[in-house]
C-alpha positions in Angstrom: 26.2 -58.4 36.8 26.2 -57.0 40.3 27.3 -53.6 38.9 24.3 -53.8 36.4 21.8 -54.4 39.3 23.3 -51.6 41.3 22.9 -49.3 38.3 19.3 -50.4 37.8 18.5 -49.8 41.5 20.0 -46.3 41.3 18.0 -45.6 38.2 14.8 -46.8 39.7 15.3 -44.7 42.8 16.0 -41.7 40.7 12.8 -42.2 38.7 10.8 -42.7 41.9 12.3 -39.5 43.3 11.5 -37.6 40.2 7.9 -38.8 40.2 7.5 -37.8 43.8 9.0 -34.4 43.1 6.6 -34.0 40.2 3.7 -34.8 42.5 4.8 -32.2 45.0 5.2 -29.6 42.3 1.7 -30.4 41.0 0.3 -30.0 44.5 2.0 -26.6 44.9 1.5 -25.4 41.3 1.1 -21.7 41.2 -2.2 -21.7 39.3 -3.9 -23.4 42.2 -3.6 -20.2 44.2 -4.3 -21.7 47.6 -1.4 -19.8 49.2 -2.5 -16.6 47.4 -5.9 -16.8 49.0 -4.5 -17.5 52.5 -2.1 -14.5 52.2 -4.8 -12.2 50.8 -7.2 -13.1 53.6 -5.0 -11.3 56.1 -6.2 -8.1 54.4 -9.5 -8.7 56.2 -8.0 -8.1 59.6 -6.0 -5.1 58.4 -9.1 -3.5 57.0 -11.1 -4.2 60.2 -8.4 -2.4 62.2 -8.4 0.6 59.8 -12.2 0.8 60.1 -12.2 0.5 63.8 -9.8 3.4 64.1 -12.0 5.5 61.8 -15.0 4.8 64.1 -13.0 5.9 67.2 -12.1 9.1 65.5 -15.5 9.8 64.1 -17.1 11.4 67.2 -20.6 10.8 66.1 -23.6 8.7 67.3 -25.6 9.2 64.1 -26.3 5.8 62.6 -26.4 6.9 59.0 -23.1 8.8 59.4 -21.5 5.8 61.1 -22.4 3.5 58.4 -21.2 5.9 55.8 -17.8 6.2 57.6 -17.2 2.5 57.7 -18.2 2.0 54.1 -16.0 4.8 52.9 -13.1 3.7 55.0 -13.4 0.1 53.8 -13.7 1.2 50.2 -10.6 3.4 50.5 -8.6 0.5 52.0 -9.5 -1.7 49.0 -9.0 1.0 46.4 -5.6 2.1 47.7 -4.3 -1.4 48.5 -1.4 -2.1 46.0 -2.0 -5.8 46.1 -5.5 -5.4 44.7 -4.8 -2.5 42.2 -4.1 -4.8 39.3 -7.5 -6.4 39.4 -9.3 -3.6 37.5 -11.5 -2.5 40.5 -12.9 -5.9 41.0 -12.3 -5.6 44.8 -14.1 -2.2 45.0 -17.0 -3.3 42.9 -17.5 -6.5 45.0 -17.3 -4.5 48.2 -20.1 -2.1 47.1 -22.3 -4.8 45.6 -22.1 -7.0 48.6 -22.9 -4.1 51.0 -26.0 -3.4 48.8 -27.0 -7.1 49.1 -26.7 -7.1 52.9 -28.7 -3.9 53.1 -31.4 -5.3 50.9 -31.5 -8.6 52.8 -31.8 -6.9 56.2 -34.5 -4.6 54.9 -36.4 -7.6 53.6 -36.3 -9.7 56.8 -37.1 -6.7 59.0 -40.2 -5.8 57.1 -43.3 -6.7 59.3 -45.0 -8.2 56.2 -42.1 -10.6 55.4 -43.2 -14.2 55.5 -40.1 -15.9 54.2 -37.8 -18.5 55.8 -34.8 -16.3 56.6 -34.0 -14.5 59.9 -31.8 -11.5 60.6 -28.7 -13.6 60.9 -29.3 -15.9 57.9 -27.4 -13.8 55.3 -24.8 -16.6 54.7 -27.5 -19.2 54.1 -29.4 -16.8 51.9 -26.3 -16.2 49.9 -25.5 -19.9 49.4 -29.1 -20.6 48.3 -29.0 -17.6 46.0 -26.0 -18.8 44.2 -27.1 -22.4 43.7 -27.1 -22.0 39.9 -23.5 -20.7 39.9 -22.1 -23.6 41.9 -21.5 -27.3 41.3 -23.3 -29.7 43.6 -20.0 -30.4 45.5 -19.3 -26.7 46.0 -22.9 -26.1 47.1 -22.8 -28.9 49.6 -19.5 -27.7 51.1 -20.8 -24.2 51.4 -23.9 -25.5 53.3 -21.4 -27.3 55.6 -19.6 -24.0 56.2 -22.9 -22.4 57.1 -23.7 -25.2 59.6 -20.2 -24.8 61.1 -20.6 -21.1 61.5 -23.9 -21.4 63.4 -23.1 -24.5 65.4 -22.7 -22.5 68.6 -19.1 -23.7 68.8 -16.3 -21.5 70.0 -13.7 -20.0 67.6 -11.2 -22.6 68.8 -13.6 -25.3 67.6 -14.7 -23.6 64.4 -11.3 -22.8 62.9 -10.1 -26.5 62.7 -13.4 -27.3 60.9 -12.8 -24.6 58.3 -9.2 -25.7 58.1 -10.3 -29.3 57.3 -12.4 -27.9 54.4 -9.5 -25.7 53.2 -6.8 -28.4 53.4 -8.7 -31.6 52.6 -12.1 -31.2 51.2 -11.2 -28.4 48.7 -8.7 -30.7 47.1 -11.5 -33.1 46.1 -12.8 -30.4 43.7 -11.6 -29.7 40.2 -9.1 -26.9 40.3 -11.4 -24.3 38.8 -14.0 -25.0 41.5 -11.7 -24.5 44.4 -11.4 -20.7 44.2 -14.7 -19.9 45.9 -14.0 -22.4 48.7 -10.5 -21.0 49.1 -11.9 -17.5 49.5 -14.6 -18.7 52.0 -12.3 -20.8 54.2 -9.3 -18.5 54.3 -11.4 -15.5 55.0 -13.6 -17.5 57.4 -10.6 -18.5 59.5 -9.4 -14.9 59.6 -12.8 -13.4 60.5 -13.6 -16.0 63.2 -10.4 -15.3 64.9 -10.7 -11.6 64.5 -14.3 -11.1 65.7 -14.0 -13.5 68.6 -11.1 -11.4 69.9 -12.2 -7.9 69.0 -16.0 -7.9 69.5 -15.8 -5.7 72.6 -13.5 -3.2 71.0 -16.0 -2.6 68.2 -18.9 -2.2 70.5 -17.0 0.2 72.8 -16.0 2.3 69.8 -19.5 2.5 68.3 -21.1 3.2 71.7 -18.3 5.6 72.7 -17.7 3.5 75.8 -21.1 4.1 77.3 -21.1 1.7 80.3 -24.9 1.3 80.3 -25.0 0.3 76.6 -22.0 -2.0 77.0 -23.2 -3.8 80.2 -25.3 -6.4 78.4 -23.6 -6.5 75.0 -22.6 -10.1 75.2 -26.2 -11.1 75.4 -27.2 -9.8 72.0 -24.1 -9.1 69.9 -23.7 -12.0 67.5 -20.1 -12.2 66.3 -21.0 -15.4 64.5 -23.4 -13.4 62.4 -20.7 -10.9 61.5 -18.3 -13.7 60.6 -21.0 -15.5 58.7 -21.8 -12.3 56.8 -18.0 -11.9 56.0 -18.1 -15.3 54.4 -21.3 -14.5 52.6 -19.6 -11.4 51.1 -16.6 -13.6 50.2 -19.0 -16.0 48.3 -20.8 -13.3 46.4 -17.6 -11.4 45.7 -15.6 -14.5 44.7 -18.3 -15.7 42.3 -18.8 -12.3 40.7 -15.0 -11.8 40.5 -14.4 -15.2 39.0 -17.1 -14.6 36.3 -15.8 -11.1 35.5 -12.2 -12.3 35.7 -12.8 -14.9 33.1 -13.6 -12.2 30.5 -10.9 -9.7 31.7 -7.6 -9.9 29.9 -4.7 -11.0 32.0 -6.8 -11.6 35.2 -8.4 -15.0 34.9 -11.0 -16.6 37.1 -8.6 -17.3 40.1 -7.3 -13.7 40.6 -10.7 -12.3 39.9 -12.2 -14.6 42.6 -9.4 -13.5 45.0 -10.0 -9.8 44.6 -13.8 -10.1 44.6 -13.8 -12.4 47.7 -11.6 -10.0 49.7 -13.5 -6.9 48.7 -16.9 -8.5 49.3 -15.9 -9.9 52.7 -14.4 -6.6 53.9 -17.4 -4.5 52.9 -19.9 -6.8 54.5 -17.9 -7.4 57.7 -17.8 -3.8 58.8 -21.3 -3.1 57.7 -22.8 -6.1 59.5 -20.9 -5.2 62.7 -22.1 -1.6 62.6 -25.7 -2.5 61.7 -26.0 -4.9 64.6 -25.0 -2.3 67.1 -27.0 0.4 65.5 -30.2 -1.8 65.2 -29.8 -2.6 68.9 -29.1 0.9 70.3 -30.8 3.3 67.9 
């Protein structure tokens, strides 16, 4: 009898272990793609460094030329990146579409006759509002929370844990198919907040060619939060567009489409916003 109970105990422990292992596998299932988004978001920082080097080598103070250089450099980075090549140009298309959206938004709010609710730095909020029909209520509310976080006047060290909370905890309350946009937003958001908080001065120095008079008061007007917020806006637009396109593209699927679109959109908008801020101030 004692042998029987021992065998039953061993059997019960084995079943419990198997169930726990199954849960762990479910949490890390490959189709969830959380890790894929986190790894791909690193491309944002790589692309920013490539664009920064292109600006340093450009030797021009012409605003139109400068914007063209950063757009062409960002596009080339996305097109030639082997990790994005399999996604049928979704990354490139998202990059170009999101740059156009940012241009159109800035033109709208700078028009003297504009009477709307948005300001120059509200591209992220404008994007969330504009995609309300494409989002579930839970997604929409989380994206509004991200917007509040980005413009809370907190430091990068305070913002990153808030975005990490959404990535690691709040995202998991969503159905799997609704997580992709939030994964794109939070992983890219973490990367971009860290990058721009550390590299703001390098960009302004490169664009102004190190002019001490122009750089003297840069911290008073350059809004790295706006650049980071615009990155996230590009990730939203690109991820939604990529997910929709990916759903109809053979072999891609919504998740990989959202990943490629989110990365492309964020990269394009990031370099464009940074350049436009400096150009709008100095030229």
